C-alpha positions as CSV (number, residue, x, y, z in Angstrom):
1,R,12.7,19.6,-63.7
2,F,10.4,20.8,-60.9
3,Q,12.6,19.3,-58.2
4,I,15.7,21.2,-59.2
5,Q,13.9,24.6,-59.1
6,R,14.8,26.8,-56.4
7,G,11.6,29.1,-56.2
8,K,9.8,31.6,-58.4
9,T,12.8,33.6,-59.0
10,D,14.6,30.7,-60.5
11,P,15.3,31.3,-64.3
12,T,14.3,27.8,-64.9
13,S,10.9,28.0,-63.0
14,Y,7.8,26.5,-64.4
15,K,4.4,27.8,-63.5
16,S,2.7,24.6,-63.7
17,L,2.8,21.1,-65.2
18,G,1.2,22.2,-68.4
19,D,3.6,25.2,-68.5
20,C,6.6,22.7,-68.1
21,F,5.6,20.6,-71.1
22,R,5.0,23.8,-73.3
23,T,8.3,25.2,-72.3
24,I,10.3,22.0,-73.1
25,F,8.5,21.5,-76.3
26,Q,9.1,25.0,-77.5
27,R,12.7,25.2,-76.3
28,E,14.0,21.7,-76.9
29,G,11.5,20.0,-79.1
30,L,9.6,16.7,-78.8
31,L,12.7,14.8,-78.1
32,G,13.2,16.9,-75.1
33,F,10.8,14.8,-73.4
34,Y,12.9,11.9,-73.9
35,K,16.1,13.1,-72.6
36,G,17.9,10.5,-70.3
37,I,15.7,7.6,-71.5
38,L,18.5,5.1,-72.1
39,P,19.6,4.8,-68.4
40,P,16.3,3.8,-67.0
41,V,15.7,1.5,-69.9
42,L,19.1,-0.3,-69.2
43,A,18.5,-0.2,-65.5
44,E,14.8,-1.5,-65.6
45,T,15.5,-5.3,-65.9
46,P,18.2,-5.5,-63.3
47,K,16.2,-3.1,-60.9
48,R,12.9,-5.2,-61.1
49,A,15.0,-8.4,-60.7
50,V,16.8,-7.1,-57.7
51,K,13.5,-5.6,-56.1
52,F,11.5,-8.7,-56.3
53,F,14.3,-11.3,-55.8
54,T,15.7,-9.7,-52.6
55,F,12.1,-8.9,-51.2
56,E,11.5,-12.7,-51.3
57,Q,14.9,-13.5,-49.7
58,Y,14.4,-10.8,-47.0
59,K,11.0,-12.2,-46.4
60,K,12.3,-15.8,-46.0
61,L,15.0,-14.5,-43.5
62,L,12.3,-12.6,-41.4
63,G,10.4,-16.0,-41.2
64,Y,13.1,-17.0,-38.5
65,V,12.1,-13.9,-36.5
66,S,9.1,-13.4,-34.7
67,L,7.4,-10.4,-36.4
68,P,3.8,-9.8,-37.4
69,P,3.3,-10.6,-41.0
70,G,2.4,-7.1,-41.9
71,L,5.6,-5.7,-40.3
72,A,7.6,-8.4,-42.0
73,F,6.4,-7.3,-45.4
74,A,7.4,-3.9,-44.8
75,V,10.9,-4.5,-43.3
76,A,11.5,-6.9,-46.4
77,G,10.3,-4.2,-48.6
78,L,12.7,-1.6,-47.0
79,G,15.6,-4.1,-47.3
80,S,14.8,-4.8,-51.0
81,G,14.6,-1.0,-51.6
82,L,17.9,-0.3,-50.2
83,T,19.6,-3.1,-52.2
84,E,17.7,-1.8,-55.3
85,A,19.1,1.6,-54.8
86,V,22.7,0.6,-54.9
87,V,22.0,-1.0,-58.3
88,V,20.1,1.9,-60.0
89,N,22.0,5.0,-58.4
90,P,24.7,5.3,-61.1
91,F,21.9,5.1,-63.9
92,E,20.0,7.9,-61.8
93,V,23.2,10.0,-61.8
94,V,23.4,9.9,-65.6
95,K,19.7,10.3,-66.2
96,V,19.4,13.4,-64.1
97,T,22.4,15.0,-65.6
98,L,20.8,14.5,-69.1
99,Q,17.4,15.6,-68.2
100,T,18.5,18.8,-66.4
101,N,20.4,19.9,-69.5
102,Q,18.2,22.2,-71.3
103,N,20.0,22.1,-74.7
104,A,18.3,20.5,-77.5
105,F,18.3,16.8,-77.5
106,T,20.6,16.7,-80.6
107,E,23.1,18.9,-78.8
108,Q,23.4,16.5,-75.8
109,P,26.2,14.0,-75.3
110,S,25.0,10.4,-75.4
111,S,24.3,8.4,-72.2
112,F,27.6,6.6,-72.4
113,V,29.6,9.7,-73.1
114,Q,27.8,11.6,-70.3
115,A,28.7,8.6,-68.0
116,Q,32.4,8.9,-69.1
117,Q,32.4,12.7,-68.3
118,I,30.9,12.1,-64.9
119,I,33.6,9.5,-64.1
120,K,36.4,11.5,-65.5
121,T,35.4,14.6,-63.4
122,G,34.0,12.8,-60.3
123,G,35.2,9.2,-60.3
124,L,33.1,6.4,-59.3
125,G,32.5,7.5,-55.8
126,F,30.2,9.9,-53.9
127,Q,31.3,12.8,-56.1
128,G,30.9,11.1,-59.4
129,L,28.8,8.2,-60.4
130,N,27.6,7.4,-57.0
131,K,26.6,10.9,-56.0
132,G,23.4,11.1,-54.0
133,L,23.4,7.5,-53.0
134,T,22.1,8.2,-49.5
135,A,19.1,10.0,-50.9
136,T,18.6,7.3,-53.4
137,L,18.7,4.7,-50.5
138,G,16.1,6.8,-48.8
139,R,13.9,7.1,-51.9
140,H,13.7,3.3,-52.7
141,G,13.9,2.1,-49.3
142,V,11.0,4.2,-48.1
143,F,9.1,3.5,-51.3
144,N,9.4,-0.3,-51.3
145,M,8.7,-0.4,-47.4
146,V,5.4,1.5,-48.0
147,Y,4.5,-0.3,-51.3
148,F,5.0,-3.9,-50.3
149,G,3.8,-3.2,-46.7
150,F,0.6,-1.8,-47.7
151,Y,0.1,-4.0,-50.9
152,F,0.4,-7.5,-49.0
153,N,-1.5,-6.3,-46.1
154,V,-4.6,-5.0,-48.1
155,K,-4.7,-7.4,-51.1
156,N,-6.2,-10.3,-49.1
157,V,-9.2,-8.3,-47.8
158,L,-10.4,-8.0,-51.5
159,P,-11.9,-10.9,-53.4
160,V,-9.4,-13.1,-55.4
161,N,-9.0,-12.5,-59.2
162,K,-10.6,-9.2,-59.3
163,F,-9.3,-6.2,-61.2
164,L,-9.4,-4.0,-58.2
165,R,-7.1,-6.2,-56.3
166,K,-4.4,-6.3,-58.9
167,F,-4.6,-2.8,-60.3
168,G,-6.4,-0.7,-57.7
169,I,-4.2,-1.8,-54.7
170,G,-1.1,-1.4,-56.8
171,L,-2.2,2.0,-57.9
172,V,-3.0,3.2,-54.4
173,S,0.2,1.6,-53.0
174,G,2.4,3.4,-55.6
175,T,0.6,6.6,-55.0
176,I,1.0,6.5,-51.1
177,A,4.6,5.5,-51.4
178,S,5.2,8.3,-53.7
179,I,3.7,10.8,-51.5
180,I,5.8,9.6,-48.4
181,N,9.1,9.3,-50.2
182,I,9.4,12.4,-52.4
183,P,11.4,14.4,-50.0
184,F,14.2,11.9,-50.6
185,D,13.6,12.3,-54.3
186,V,13.7,16.0,-54.3
187,A,17.2,15.7,-52.1
188,K,18.3,13.3,-54.8
189,S,17.5,15.6,-57.7
190,R,19.2,18.6,-56.0
191,I,22.4,16.6,-55.2
192,Q,22.7,14.8,-58.7
193,G,21.4,17.9,-60.6
194,P,23.3,21.1,-61.5
195,Q,24.4,23.2,-58.4
196,P,23.2,26.7,-58.0
197,V,26.6,28.1,-58.6
198,P,28.9,26.4,-61.0
199,G,32.0,24.9,-59.2
200,E,30.4,25.5,-55.8
201,I,28.5,22.3,-54.1
202,K,25.6,23.5,-52.2
203,Y,23.7,20.3,-52.0
204,R,26.1,17.7,-50.7
205,T,24.2,15.3,-48.2
206,C,20.7,13.9,-48.2
207,F,19.3,15.3,-45.0
208,K,21.4,18.6,-45.0
209,T,19.9,19.1,-48.4
210,M,16.2,18.6,-47.1
211,A,17.0,21.0,-44.3
212,T,18.3,23.5,-46.6
213,V,15.3,23.4,-49.2
214,Y,12.9,23.6,-46.1
215,K,14.8,26.7,-44.6
216,E,15.1,28.5,-47.9
217,E,12.0,27.6,-49.8
218,G,9.5,26.0,-47.2
219,F,8.0,22.8,-46.4
220,L,6.0,22.3,-49.7
221,A,9.3,22.6,-51.6
222,L,9.9,19.0,-50.4
223,Y,7.0,17.9,-52.4
224,K,8.0,19.7,-55.7
225,G,7.1,17.4,-58.7
226,L,4.6,15.3,-56.7
227,L,1.9,15.4,-59.4
228,P,4.2,13.9,-62.3
229,K,5.7,11.5,-59.8
230,I,2.3,10.1,-59.1
231,M,1.4,10.1,-62.6
232,R,4.4,8.0,-63.4
233,L,4.7,5.8,-60.3
234,G,1.1,5.2,-59.4
235,P,0.0,3.5,-62.7
236,G,3.5,2.0,-63.1
C-alpha cells in the first residue's frame, strides 16, 4: 500500500505505518490484512525450492571459474534470484492486484478468479500475468545476491552452533538486502498495481518507472514501504 502511493495528495495516502494499520482495519476489517494471502502461500514452496536448489547448482558451476569464494557466493545468489523471480512473478501479479483493492475482503474475487481476469484482459505476457517481470528479476536478483553473498562470507567468522550465527546473520543479511533492493520493489508495485489514470499505463518498465518516481516524488519515494518490508523480510 505504501509503495503505490504517489505523494501526500494521493487519496490513498497513509501518514504512517500505524495510520495504515488503523485505516485498513476501519475500512476493510480484520481480514483486510490477509488480502492476497493465497498466492504467496502457493508460491512459497516452489520459491524456496528454486532459490536454494539453483543457488547450489550455480555455486557448483562457478567452481569451474577462478573466482574468490565471496564473489562466487554473490554471483550464485544473483543467478538463483533471477531464476526464482520467473517462478514467483505470476503469483506476485495476482497478490498485488488483490492487496491494492480497497474493497472489503468479502467483496473481492478469489485468487483464482482474479488470475482468470488478469489472463482474460492481459494474457500471459508482460501486460498480463507476467507484468513487471523485469522489476521482479531486479528485486529477487539483488536480494539473493546480497543475502547469500553477505551470509556465507560472514557466518564463518562467528563461532559454530551459536544462535547469533544462525539467526543474527540471517537477520542482518535480510535487512541489508531489503534496503538495497527496495527501489525494484517499488517499481514492481507501481507496474503491477493500479495505474493513476484508469485505462492509461503510466508505469510500464522497471527503470523508467524508477526514473518517473524519482522525478515526480523524490529520491526517498524509491524507499517507500521500507519499514514493513524489513519487518517482514529481516526476521523471515
